[in-house]
N, CA and C atoms as a LAMMPS dump frame, in Angstrom:
ITEM: TIMESTEP
0
ITEM: NUMBER OF ATOMS
402
ITEM: BOX BOUNDS ff ff ff
-5.0000000000000000e+02 5.0000000000000000e+02
-5.0000000000000000e+02 5.0000000000000000e+02
-5.0000000000000000e+02 5.0000000000000000e+02
ITEM: ATOMS id mol type element x y z
1 1 1 N 362.589 360.932 -392.551
2 1 2 C 361.38 361.603 -392.087
3 1 3 C 360.971 361.105 -390.7
4 2 1 N 361.876 361.23 -389.741
5 2 2 C 361.562 360.737 -388.406
6 2 3 C 360.563 361.629 -387.668
7 3 1 N 360.306 362.82 -388.205
8 3 2 C 359.329 363.706 -387.579
9 3 3 C 357.938 363.498 -388.185
10 4 1 N 357.673 362.262 -388.594
11 4 2 C 356.413 361.88 -389.208
12 4 3 C 355.838 360.694 -388.453
13 5 1 N 354.532 360.731 -388.196
14 5 2 C 353.88 359.575 -387.596
15 5 3 C 352.545 359.342 -388.293
16 6 1 N 351.881 358.262 -387.939
17 6 2 C 350.665 357.851 -388.626
18 6 3 C 349.543 357.552 -387.644
19 7 1 N 348.33 357.82 -388.085
20 7 2 C 347.12 357.364 -387.408
21 7 3 C 346.3 356.633 -388.466
22 8 1 N 345.908 355.416 -388.143
23 8 2 C 345.053 354.639 -389.037
24 8 3 C 343.66 354.598 -388.415
25 9 1 N 342.667 355.033 -389.176
26 9 2 C 341.282 354.993 -388.708
27 9 3 C 340.497 354.151 -389.718
28 10 1 N 340.155 352.954 -389.308
29 10 2 C 339.473 352.02 -390.201
30 10 3 C 338.732 351.015 -389.342
31 11 1 N 337.536 350.626 -389.755
32 11 2 C 336.751 349.677 -388.972
33 11 3 C 337.083 348.219 -389.29
34 12 1 N 338.052 347.973 -390.162
35 12 2 C 338.408 346.615 -390.56
36 12 3 C 339.805 346.255 -390.069
37 13 1 N 339.895 345.224 -389.255
38 13 2 C 341.187 344.778 -388.698
39 13 3 C 342.198 344.464 -389.801
40 14 1 N 341.759 343.805 -390.864
41 14 2 C 342.676 343.423 -391.942
42 14 3 C 343.307 344.654 -392.59
43 15 1 N 342.502 345.693 -392.816
44 15 2 C 343.058 346.917 -393.404
45 15 3 C 344.06 347.586 -392.466
46 16 1 N 343.814 347.499 -391.149
47 16 2 C 344.793 347.995 -390.172
48 16 3 C 346.102 347.222 -390.309
49 17 1 N 346 345.908 -390.349
50 17 2 C 347.177 345.052 -390.436
51 17 3 C 347.992 345.38 -391.688
52 18 1 N 347.312 345.474 -392.82
53 18 2 C 348.007 345.763 -394.083
54 18 3 C 348.684 347.133 -394.029
55 19 1 N 347.964 348.145 -393.578
56 19 2 C 348.534 349.497 -393.511
57 19 3 C 349.745 349.529 -392.576
58 20 1 N 349.617 348.9 -391.405
59 20 2 C 350.748 348.851 -390.448
60 20 3 C 351.959 348.179 -391.082
61 21 1 N 351.724 347.078 -391.758
62 21 2 C 352.811 346.316 -392.377
63 21 3 C 353.524 347.163 -393.439
64 22 1 N 352.754 347.813 -394.288
65 22 2 C 353.329 348.645 -395.353
66 22 3 C 354.122 349.804 -394.744
67 23 1 N 353.572 350.447 -393.722
68 23 2 C 354.247 351.589 -393.084
69 23 3 C 355.533 351.14 -392.396
70 24 1 N 355.479 350.055 -391.616
71 24 2 C 356.684 349.607 -390.906
72 24 3 C 357.728 349.057 -391.862
73 25 1 N 357.305 348.495 -392.988
74 25 2 C 358.277 348.052 -393.995
75 25 3 C 358.987 349.249 -394.623
76 26 1 N 358.286 350.369 -394.751
77 26 2 C 358.894 351.584 -395.309
78 26 3 C 359.889 352.183 -394.326
79 27 1 N 359.53 352.164 -393.031
80 27 2 C 360.413 352.706 -392.003
81 27 3 C 359.92 352.206 -390.646
82 28 1 N 360.682 351.341 -390.033
83 28 2 C 360.254 350.732 -388.766
84 28 3 C 360.253 351.728 -387.604
85 29 1 N 360.811 352.918 -387.802
86 29 2 C 360.818 353.934 -386.754
87 29 3 C 359.546 354.782 -386.715
88 30 1 N 358.707 354.68 -387.757
89 30 2 C 357.474 355.46 -387.765
90 30 3 C 356.584 355.027 -386.613
91 31 1 N 356.039 356.006 -385.899
92 31 2 C 355.086 355.73 -384.826
93 31 3 C 353.695 355.606 -385.458
94 32 1 N 352.929 354.589 -385.052
95 32 2 C 351.606 354.35 -385.619
96 32 3 C 350.588 354.169 -384.496
97 33 1 N 349.503 354.911 -384.575
98 33 2 C 348.346 354.713 -383.702
99 33 3 C 347.225 354.174 -384.577
100 34 1 N 346.419 353.271 -384.015
101 34 2 C 345.316 352.688 -384.776
102 34 3 C 344.006 352.82 -384.02
103 35 1 N 342.948 353.11 -384.767
104 35 2 C 341.62 353.226 -384.181
105 35 3 C 340.608 352.543 -385.086
106 36 1 N 339.738 351.728 -384.493
107 36 2 C 338.644 351.099 -385.228
108 36 3 C 337.437 352.03 -385.295
109 37 1 N 337.462 353.086 -384.488
110 37 2 C 336.359 354.035 -384.396
111 37 3 C 336.869 355.448 -384.683
112 38 1 N 336.163 356.138 -385.578
113 38 2 C 336.535 357.524 -385.887
114 38 3 C 336.336 358.422 -384.674
115 39 1 N 335.317 358.144 -383.875
116 39 2 C 335.059 358.962 -382.682
117 39 3 C 336.217 358.853 -381.685
118 40 1 N 336.746 357.643 -381.496
119 40 2 C 337.894 357.463 -380.591
120 40 3 C 339.11 358.208 -381.12
121 41 1 N 339.329 358.149 -382.414
122 41 2 C 340.465 358.849 -383.019
123 41 3 C 340.324 360.357 -382.826
124 42 1 N 339.12 360.863 -382.97
125 42 2 C 338.884 362.297 -382.782
126 42 3 C 339.183 362.713 -381.349
127 43 1 N 338.798 361.89 -380.394
128 43 2 C 339.125 362.162 -378.99
129 43 3 C 340.64 362.216 -378.794
130 44 1 N 341.342 361.265 -379.383
131 44 2 C 342.799 361.187 -379.288
132 44 3 C 343.434 362.457 -379.871
133 45 1 N 342.966 362.881 -381.033
134 45 2 C 343.508 364.067 -381.702
135 45 3 C 343.199 365.328 -380.892
136 46 1 N 342.006 365.392 -380.326
137 46 2 C 341.595 366.554 -379.534
138 46 3 C 342.477 366.723 -378.3
139 47 1 N 342.95 365.603 -377.75
140 47 2 C 343.896 365.647 -376.632
141 47 3 C 345.273 365.93 -377.23
142 48 1 N 345.583 367.191 -377.354
143 48 2 C 346.769 367.639 -378.096
144 48 3 C 348.098 367.299 -377.423
145 49 1 N 348.094 366.48 -376.376
146 49 2 C 349.344 366.111 -375.715
147 49 3 C 349.95 364.856 -376.337
148 50 1 N 349.311 364.284 -377.334
149 50 2 C 349.752 363.007 -377.905
150 50 3 C 350.817 363.124 -378.984
151 51 1 N 351.055 364.312 -379.52
152 51 2 C 351.914 364.389 -380.707
153 51 3 C 353.415 364.352 -380.427
154 52 1 N 353.842 364.614 -379.2
155 52 2 C 355.245 364.501 -378.794
156 52 3 C 356.22 365.163 -379.772
157 53 1 N 355.879 366.355 -380.234
158 53 2 C 356.785 367.102 -381.087
159 53 3 C 356.823 366.666 -382.542
160 54 1 N 355.953 365.75 -382.927
161 54 2 C 355.91 365.299 -384.316
162 54 3 C 355.4 366.455 -385.178
163 55 1 N 356.07 366.686 -386.304
164 55 2 C 355.68 367.805 -387.16
165 55 3 C 354.488 367.478 -388.046
166 56 1 N 354.467 366.275 -388.611
167 56 2 C 353.373 365.884 -389.495
168 56 3 C 352.824 364.539 -389.039
169 57 1 N 351.517 364.496 -388.888
170 57 2 C 350.851 363.244 -388.532
171 57 3 C 349.91 362.909 -389.681
172 58 1 N 350.226 361.842 -390.381
173 58 2 C 349.415 361.389 -391.502
174 58 3 C 348.257 360.552 -390.973
175 59 1 N 347.06 360.89 -391.364
176 59 2 C 345.883 360.116 -390.963
177 59 3 C 345.371 359.357 -392.179
178 60 1 N 345.403 358.033 -392.101
179 60 2 C 344.757 357.202 -393.114
180 60 3 C 343.326 357 -392.623
181 61 1 N 342.366 357.616 -393.295
182 61 2 C 340.978 357.648 -392.842
183 61 3 C 340.072 356.9 -393.809
184 62 1 N 339.516 355.786 -393.327
185 62 2 C 338.532 355.047 -394.108
186 62 3 C 337.29 355.92 -394.248
187 63 1 N 336.749 355.964 -395.437
188 63 2 C 335.595 356.816 -395.705
189 63 3 C 334.292 356.204 -395.198
190 64 1 N 334.149 354.898 -395.411
191 64 2 C 332.883 354.248 -395.061
192 64 3 C 333.036 353.367 -393.844
193 65 1 N 332.556 353.878 -392.701
194 65 2 C 332.586 353.165 -391.428
195 65 3 C 331.238 353.364 -390.741
196 66 1 N 330.871 352.439 -389.85
197 66 2 C 329.624 352.619 -389.096
198 66 3 C 329.776 353.708 -388.021
199 67 1 N 328.681 354.18 -387.52
200 67 2 C 328.571 355.185 -386.461
201 67 3 C 329.069 356.553 -386.916
202 68 1 N 330.367 356.718 -387.127
203 68 2 C 330.917 357.981 -387.635
204 68 3 C 331.77 357.642 -388.85
205 69 1 N 331.324 358.081 -390.038
206 69 2 C 332.121 357.786 -391.232
207 69 3 C 333.222 358.83 -391.425
208 70 1 N 334.012 358.655 -392.451
209 70 2 C 335.137 359.557 -392.696
210 70 3 C 334.728 360.995 -392.942
211 71 1 N 333.6 361.181 -393.62
212 71 2 C 333.134 362.541 -393.892
213 71 3 C 332.688 363.235 -392.6
214 72 1 N 331.99 362.508 -391.753
215 72 2 C 331.567 363.065 -390.463
216 72 3 C 332.789 363.387 -389.594
217 73 1 N 333.801 362.512 -389.65
218 73 2 C 335.04 362.751 -388.915
219 73 3 C 335.666 364.073 -389.371
220 74 1 N 335.77 364.259 -390.681
221 74 2 C 336.397 365.473 -391.216
222 74 3 C 335.593 366.713 -390.835
223 75 1 N 334.268 366.609 -390.844
224 75 2 C 333.45 367.756 -390.445
225 75 3 C 333.738 368.16 -388.999
226 76 1 N 333.904 367.19 -388.115
227 76 2 C 334.243 367.477 -386.716
228 76 3 C 335.694 367.962 -386.605
229 77 1 N 336.593 367.352 -387.357
230 77 2 C 338.007 367.737 -387.366
231 77 3 C 338.155 369.206 -387.752
232 78 1 N 337.384 369.646 -388.744
233 78 2 C 337.503 371.02 -389.234
234 78 3 C 337.019 372.049 -388.209
235 79 1 N 336.36 371.607 -387.151
236 79 2 C 335.929 372.505 -386.071
237 79 3 C 337.012 372.682 -385.004
238 80 1 N 338.072 371.869 -385.076
239 80 2 C 339.136 371.937 -384.071
240 80 3 C 339.979 373.19 -384.25
241 81 1 N 340.706 373.532 -383.212
242 81 2 C 341.621 374.668 -383.211
243 81 3 C 342.615 374.524 -384.375
244 82 1 N 342.838 375.587 -385.135
245 82 2 C 343.791 375.52 -386.256
246 82 3 C 345.193 375.056 -385.841
247 83 1 N 345.603 375.355 -384.594
248 83 2 C 346.923 374.896 -384.117
249 83 3 C 346.989 373.374 -384.11
250 84 1 N 345.893 372.732 -383.794
251 84 2 C 345.85 371.268 -383.798
252 84 3 C 345.773 370.765 -385.242
253 85 1 N 344.861 371.342 -386.016
254 85 2 C 344.627 370.861 -387.391
255 85 3 C 345.856 370.932 -388.285
256 86 1 N 346.69 371.946 -388.095
257 86 2 C 347.798 372.155 -389.036
258 86 3 C 348.824 371.021 -389.026
259 87 1 N 348.87 370.213 -387.975
260 87 2 C 349.839 369.105 -387.887
261 87 3 C 349.401 367.876 -388.673
262 88 1 N 348.121 367.837 -389.021
263 88 2 C 347.552 366.618 -389.594
264 88 3 C 347.4 366.708 -391.106
265 89 1 N 347.659 365.595 -391.734
266 89 2 C 347.567 365.451 -393.189
267 89 3 C 346.61 364.285 -393.414
268 90 1 N 345.356 364.588 -393.751
269 90 2 C 344.34 363.538 -393.846
270 90 3 C 344.298 362.948 -395.251
271 91 1 N 344.409 361.628 -395.279
272 91 2 C 344.391 360.868 -396.528
273 91 3 C 343.122 360.016 -396.534
274 92 1 N 342.279 360.212 -397.524
275 92 2 C 341.056 359.417 -397.654
276 92 3 C 341.422 358.026 -398.147
277 93 1 N 341.01 357.018 -397.4
278 93 2 C 341.205 355.624 -397.808
279 93 3 C 339.885 355.106 -398.345
280 94 1 N 339.874 354.665 -399.564
281 94 2 C 338.636 354.161 -400.136
282 94 3 C 338.914 353.158 -401.239
283 95 1 N 337.999 352.249 -401.413
284 95 2 C 338.09 351.323 -402.537
285 95 3 C 337.119 351.765 -403.625
286 96 1 N 336.403 352.851 -403.369
287 96 2 C 335.411 353.35 -404.32
288 96 3 C 336.076 354.129 -405.45
289 97 1 N 335.576 353.905 -406.649
290 97 2 C 336.02 354.702 -407.798
291 97 3 C 334.849 355.515 -408.359
292 98 1 N 333.775 355.587 -407.568
293 98 2 C 332.594 356.36 -407.972
294 98 3 C 332.945 357.842 -408.034
295 99 1 N 332.572 358.482 -409.119
296 99 2 C 332.853 359.912 -409.289
297 99 3 C 332.238 360.726 -408.152
298 100 1 N 331.037 360.352 -407.706
299 100 2 C 330.382 361.118 -406.634
300 100 3 C 331.189 361.041 -405.335
301 101 1 N 331.76 359.871 -405.031
302 101 2 C 332.588 359.733 -403.834
303 101 3 C 333.863 360.563 -403.955
304 102 1 N 334.502 360.482 -405.094
305 102 2 C 335.753 361.222 -405.31
306 102 3 C 335.498 362.728 -405.242
307 103 1 N 334.393 363.185 -405.836
308 103 2 C 334.054 364.614 -405.784
309 103 3 C 333.729 365.06 -404.361
310 104 1 N 333.068 364.197 -403.602
311 104 2 C 332.758 364.532 -402.207
312 104 3 C 334.045 364.651 -401.393
313 105 1 N 334.976 363.736 -401.612
314 105 2 C 336.28 363.802 -400.933
315 105 3 C 336.964 365.132 -401.269
316 106 1 N 336.963 365.491 -402.54
317 106 2 C 337.616 366.732 -402.985
318 106 3 C 336.941 367.982 -402.428
319 107 1 N 335.679 367.867 -402.017
320 107 2 C 334.952 369.04 -401.531
321 107 3 C 335.378 369.462 -400.121
322 108 1 N 336.095 368.614 -399.408
323 108 2 C 336.573 368.935 -398.064
324 108 3 C 338.023 369.392 -398.138
325 109 1 N 338.309 370.566 -397.568
326 109 2 C 339.679 371.077 -397.636
327 109 3 C 340.654 370.254 -396.787
328 110 1 N 340.156 369.543 -395.774
329 110 2 C 341.052 368.766 -394.91
330 110 3 C 341.559 367.478 -395.555
331 111 1 N 340.844 366.975 -396.561
332 111 2 C 341.368 365.801 -397.28
333 111 3 C 342.48 366.282 -398.194
334 112 1 N 343.688 365.827 -397.947
335 112 2 C 344.841 366.301 -398.714
336 112 3 C 345.235 365.337 -399.832
337 113 1 N 344.774 364.072 -399.715
338 113 2 C 345.112 363.064 -400.722
339 113 3 C 344.094 361.936 -400.622
340 114 1 N 344.119 361.082 -401.633
341 114 2 C 343.25 359.903 -401.647
342 114 3 C 344.103 358.703 -402.014
343 115 1 N 343.942 357.615 -401.267
344 115 2 C 344.684 356.384 -401.517
345 115 3 C 343.678 355.249 -401.615
346 116 1 N 343.882 354.391 -402.602
347 116 2 C 343.005 353.24 -402.771
348 116 3 C 343.374 352.156 -401.771
349 117 1 N 342.342 351.551 -401.161
350 117 2 C 342.549 350.447 -400.224
351 117 3 C 342.792 349.173 -401.015
352 118 1 N 343.616 348.285 -400.511
353 118 2 C 344.484 348.445 -399.351
354 118 3 C 345.714 349.288 -399.692
355 119 1 N 346.336 349.849 -398.659
356 119 2 C 347.543 350.648 -398.826
357 119 3 C 348.644 349.753 -399.392
358 120 1 N 349.366 350.255 -400.388
359 120 2 C 350.481 349.495 -400.973
360 120 3 C 351.786 350.247 -400.742
361 121 1 N 352.89 349.557 -400.927
362 121 2 C 354.208 350.18 -400.772
363 121 3 C 354.374 351.326 -401.772
364 122 1 N 353.956 351.119 -403.023
365 122 2 C 354.065 352.174 -404.036
366 122 3 C 353.171 353.364 -403.701
367 123 1 N 351.966 353.071 -403.228
368 123 2 C 351.052 354.142 -402.839
369 123 3 C 351.617 354.969 -401.699
370 124 1 N 352.218 354.287 -400.723
371 124 2 C 352.821 354.989 -399.588
372 124 3 C 354.015 355.823 -400.045
373 125 1 N 354.837 355.257 -400.9
374 125 2 C 356.023 355.98 -401.389
375 125 3 C 355.605 357.258 -402.119
376 126 1 N 354.604 357.16 -402.977
377 126 2 C 354.096 358.333 -403.706
378 126 3 C 353.558 359.369 -402.729
379 127 1 N 352.818 358.914 -401.742
380 127 2 C 352.248 359.814 -400.738
381 127 3 C 353.343 360.515 -399.943
382 128 1 N 354.352 359.78 -399.511
383 128 2 C 355.448 360.382 -398.737
384 128 3 C 356.204 361.423 -399.546
385 129 1 N 356.365 361.186 -400.844
386 129 2 C 357.012 362.189 -401.709
387 129 3 C 356.167 363.461 -401.748
388 130 1 N 354.845 363.289 -401.876
389 130 2 C 353.935 364.435 -401.934
390 130 3 C 353.996 365.218 -400.616
391 131 1 N 353.982 364.516 -399.499
392 131 2 C 354.01 365.162 -398.181
393 131 3 C 355.313 365.933 -397.989
394 132 1 N 356.411 365.353 -398.407
395 132 2 C 357.709 366.005 -398.207
396 132 3 C 357.864 367.268 -399.038
397 133 1 N 357.095 367.391 -400.128
398 133 2 C 357.169 368.583 -400.975
399 133 3 C 356.3 369.717 -400.452
400 134 1 N 355.345 369.398 -399.584
401 134 2 C 354.433 370.443 -399.074
402 134 3 C 354.978 371.109 -397.835
């Protein structure tokens, strides 16, 4: 899956480190961009020259962050041009098991999957299988 890359959006350095480690252990050729701010990530995505022909860009999006949380990010993302949006596969990253949080995640069409923090090798493998089938 060399036509796959990742964007990690999380306000915690440790979660970035863990996600990067798990992704590079799965395949060291995967390209990874990291953002501590959802607003910065949105700017990066809006500048559509960054994808370099990548077919699918997986976004690991932390739900609870200061300033712009994951839900606010998705609301802004859904306003983008469909040509830009179609390349992205947004994965909600959360440690919450609250039914209200899970239902809120499911209410957004742009959230394609949910992964419990921290990202694990098994979680990534399951996610990659799901992505490859879509």
